[in-house]
MARLUM-466511 format. One record per residue (C-alpha): x, y negated, z negated. Coordinates in pm, 1 decimal. Example, Ala and Ser with C-alpha at 12.3 -4.5 7.8 and 13.67 -1.06 7.14 Angstrom:
BEGIN
{{1230.0 450.0 -780.0}}
{{1367.0 106.0 -714.0}}
//
This chain:
BEGIN
{{537.0 1015.0 8005.5}}
{{321.4 1314.2 7899.3}}
{{492.2 1646.3 7967.5}}
{{213.7 1772.4 8197.4}}
{{234.7 1457.2 8408.7}}
{{613.5 1486.7 8408.6}}
{{588.0 1848.9 8522.0}}
{{361.1 1766.5 8818.2}}
{{598.7 1489.3 8924.5}}
{{895.1 1728.3 8909.7}}
{{700.2 2000.8 9091.4}}
{{607.0 1759.9 9373.3}}
{{962.8 1628.8 9412.9}}
{{1105.6 1979.4 9405.5}}
{{853.4 2104.0 9663.1}}
{{956.6 1831.2 9906.5}}
{{1323.3 1909.8 9848.0}}
{{1301.0 2287.7 9881.1}}
{{1072.6 2279.2 10187.8}}
{{1288.8 2035.4 10382.5}}
{{1526.3 2192.2 10641.4}}
{{1879.5 2231.2 10514.3}}
{{2154.1 2487.0 10442.6}}
{{1918.4 2715.0 10247.4}}
{{1667.6 2732.1 10531.5}}
{{1947.7 2780.6 10782.4}}
{{2092.2 3080.9 10598.3}}
{{1751.5 3248.5 10553.9}}
{{1679.9 3202.7 10924.3}}
{{2021.0 3347.3 11006.5}}
{{1973.0 3649.5 10779.8}}
{{1624.6 3712.3 10921.1}}
{{1747.7 3697.6 11280.9}}
{{2067.9 3894.4 11240.2}}
{{1962.5 4150.6 10981.5}}
{{1627.1 4238.0 10823.5}}
{{1363.4 4140.1 10567.1}}
{{1540.5 4306.6 10275.1}}
{{1863.2 4114.9 10341.5}}
{{1675.6 3785.9 10375.0}}
{{1486.7 3844.8 10048.6}}
{{1803.8 3932.3 9857.8}}
{{1962.2 3615.1 9996.7}}
{{1653.9 3424.3 9875.9}}
{{1716.3 3544.6 9520.5}}
{{2077.3 3433.8 9559.0}}
{{1956.7 3084.8 9653.3}}
{{1726.9 3080.4 9349.2}}
{{2021.6 3178.0 9127.9}}
{{2206.6 2879.9 9271.2}}
{{1919.2 2661.4 9149.1}}
{{1959.4 2817.2 8804.7}}
{{2327.1 2718.6 8814.4}}
{{2238.1 2354.9 8889.6}}
{{1978.4 2356.0 8612.4}}
{{2225.2 2500.9 8360.8}}
{{2500.7 2245.3 8411.1}}
{{2245.2 1963.5 8425.1}}
{{2104.0 2070.0 8088.6}}
{{2445.3 2074.5 7921.3}}
{{2565.1 1752.9 8086.3}}
{{2834.2 1896.4 8315.0}}
{{2641.3 1785.6 8623.5}}
{{2669.7 1422.6 8519.1}}
{{3043.7 1473.2 8464.9}}
{{3084.0 1620.7 8814.0}}
{{2893.3 1333.2 8972.8}}
{{3094.2 1070.2 8783.0}}
{{3439.9 1223.8 8835.2}}
{{3543.3 1122.5 9188.6}}
{{3822.1 1379.3 9225.0}}
{{3612.2 1668.1 9098.9}}
{{3316.7 1567.5 9313.8}}
{{3538.8 1527.9 9622.0}}
{{3689.7 1872.9 9565.5}}
{{3340.3 2019.8 9543.7}}
{{3240.2 1847.1 9868.1}}
{{3541.4 1984.8 10057.0}}
{{3477.5 2332.2 9917.9}}
{{3114.4 2310.6 10031.4}}
{{3217.2 2178.2 10375.0}}
{{3459.9 2467.9 10417.8}}
{{3196.1 2726.9 10331.3}}
{{2940.5 2560.6 10560.6}}
{{3196.1 2576.4 10844.3}}
{{3254.6 2945.5 10775.9}}
{{2882.5 3024.4 10802.7}}
{{2845.1 2791.3 11103.2}}
{{3126.7 2969.6 11287.7}}
{{2939.6 3299.4 11268.7}}
{{2617.9 3133.7 11384.3}}
{{2778.0 2960.4 11681.3}}
{{2925.5 3293.0 11796.3}}
{{2581.9 3459.2 11815.3}}
{{2542.4 3646.8 12144.0}}
{{2241.9 3713.6 12363.9}}
{{2108.9 4072.3 12328.1}}
{{2217.6 4294.6 12615.1}}
{{1876.7 4460.0 12654.0}}
{{1591.0 4224.1 12564.1}}
{{1316.7 4463.0 12677.1}}
{{1449.3 4737.4 12452.8}}
{{1446.4 4500.6 12156.0}}
{{1083.6 4415.0 12222.5}}
{{995.3 4782.3 12218.6}}
{{1191.6 4846.9 11900.7}}
{{1007.3 4564.4 11724.1}}
{{1083.1 4537.5 11354.7}}
{{1328.8 4823.7 11334.1}}
{{1688.5 4729.2 11271.3}}
{{1988.7 4898.1 11424.3}}
{{2276.7 4700.2 11280.8}}
{{2448.1 5005.9 11134.1}}
{{2764.8 4925.7 10946.5}}
{{2721.3 4555.2 11023.2}}
{{2443.7 4530.8 10760.8}}
{{2571.9 4334.5 10456.8}}
{{2565.9 4492.5 10113.6}}
{{2318.7 4376.4 9848.9}}
{{2601.1 4200.4 9664.8}}
{{2722.1 4018.5 9975.7}}
{{2370.3 3907.5 10074.8}}
{{2303.2 3779.9 9722.4}}
{{2628.1 3585.2 9693.9}}
{{2581.0 3437.5 10040.4}}
{{2261.6 3273.1 9916.9}}
{{2413.9 3182.5 9580.6}}
{{2716.3 3009.8 9734.6}}
{{2522.6 2825.9 10005.4}}
{{2305.1 2666.3 9736.5}}
{{2553.0 2649.6 9449.8}}
{{2808.0 2459.8 9661.7}}
{{2549.9 2222.0 9807.2}}
{{2652.3 1880.8 9670.6}}
{{2316.3 1732.9 9770.5}}
{{2155.6 1980.8 9533.7}}
{{2404.6 1872.0 9267.0}}
{{2302.9 1507.4 9307.7}}
{{1934.8 1603.8 9318.8}}
{{1942.4 1787.3 8986.1}}
{{2168.2 1533.7 8816.8}}
{{1925.9 1258.6 8920.2}}
{{1624.9 1466.6 8817.4}}
{{1755.5 1547.6 8471.3}}
{{1895.0 1199.9 8403.9}}
{{1627.1 976.5 8556.9}}
{{1294.9 1154.8 8612.8}}
{{1311.6 1368.3 8297.9}}
{{1324.5 1142.6 7994.4}}
{{1618.8 1183.5 7752.5}}
{{1373.0 1237.3 7466.1}}
{{1219.7 1541.5 7636.2}}
{{1288.8 1849.9 7418.2}}
{{1546.4 2097.4 7544.4}}
{{1287.3 2375.3 7560.1}}
{{1063.2 2168.9 7787.5}}
{{1357.3 2082.5 8014.5}}
{{1447.6 2450.7 8030.2}}
{{1091.6 2540.1 8129.5}}
{{1111.4 2285.4 8411.8}}
{{1434.1 2445.0 8530.9}}
{{1294.2 2797.2 8516.3}}
{{989.3 2684.1 8712.1}}
{{1206.2 2532.6 8987.3}}
{{1413.6 2850.8 9002.0}}
{{1102.0 3069.0 9032.9}}
{{939.6 2831.3 9284.8}}
{{1253.9 2832.9 9499.0}}
{{1264.3 3212.8 9497.0}}
{{894.0 3233.2 9587.5}}
{{931.4 2986.0 9875.9}}
{{1227.3 3158.5 10038.9}}
{{1085.8 3507.9 9985.7}}
{{768.5 3387.2 10160.5}}
{{982.9 3240.9 10438.2}}
{{1168.4 3571.5 10466.0}}
{{839.8 3758.7 10508.7}}
{{719.1 3506.4 10765.7}}
{{1035.0 3515.3 10975.6}}
{{1046.6 3895.7 10973.0}}
{{678.6 3945.2 11056.9}}
{{660.2 4180.3 11359.0}}
{{524.3 3918.7 11600.4}}
{{772.3 3655.5 11488.6}}
{{1052.9 3908.4 11493.6}}
{{975.2 4008.7 11852.5}}
{{1054.4 3653.2 11952.2}}
{{1354.8 3617.8 11723.2}}
{{1513.0 3939.2 11846.7}}
{{1516.7 3803.7 12200.9}}
{{1562.7 3429.8 12147.3}}
{{1700.5 3436.1 11793.3}}
{{2058.9 3393.6 11909.5}}
{{1962.6 3042.8 12026.6}}
{{1822.7 2954.5 11683.2}}
{{2128.2 3114.5 11523.2}}
{{2351.9 2882.5 11725.6}}
{{2132.1 2582.1 11642.6}}
{{2148.2 2658.6 11270.7}}
{{2523.7 2705.4 11305.5}}
{{2544.3 2361.1 11465.8}}
{{2329.4 2215.9 11185.3}}
{{2557.8 2360.9 10917.5}}
{{2862.7 2233.6 11105.3}}
{{2702.1 1888.0 11121.8}}
{{2634.0 1897.6 10746.9}}
{{2996.5 1996.2 10683.1}}
{{3128.9 1709.3 10897.5}}
{{2884.2 1470.9 10730.5}}
{{3015.2 1570.5 10387.8}}
{{3374.4 1501.7 10491.3}}
{{3294.5 1171.7 10663.7}}
{{3096.2 1055.6 10362.7}}
{{3400.1 1123.5 10148.3}}
{{3627.1 927.1 10384.7}}
{{3392.9 631.5 10384.4}}
//
């Protein structure tokens, strides 16, 4: 398959994967509701770095080893499920704002004070939510072992990986801007706690699904 044709196939598959609702979307929504645009964008770069991690181990063959080693893969799934539960717990505990009218007047200004996460924490939140996602592991292992031909030069494979990393960052940064737009934020500040709880429930469902899949 010509490299250009291979690239467009990979780009299309990746677009469908990154745009579909999942843990990455859930964490960006959570960060946008609870904190601010800057925190959501930093988390987006953390998610993109997680993609770079998947690309790296896929290129050197470790991803295939993880997928083929049942014990190692199971350990990764339980680790991911535990982290998803941790994030879900915080989402499910989201509370309704005490003064909705005041929030509407404040608009896009944040008043989280000491509750605002550091740059490092926001980045690693995104990195871990993506890096521990076993579905992403399977996606990249399949992509680099099936869609991308074994004869494809390493440099070309690397360029594919860098593109997917950049595309992921661009998508979630765009999503961060969208969710923190003043008009959208007006709504999220008042009703965001409901979405926060929903996303918490989604992450909890994904965690349970990972465990049940392992038991089956």
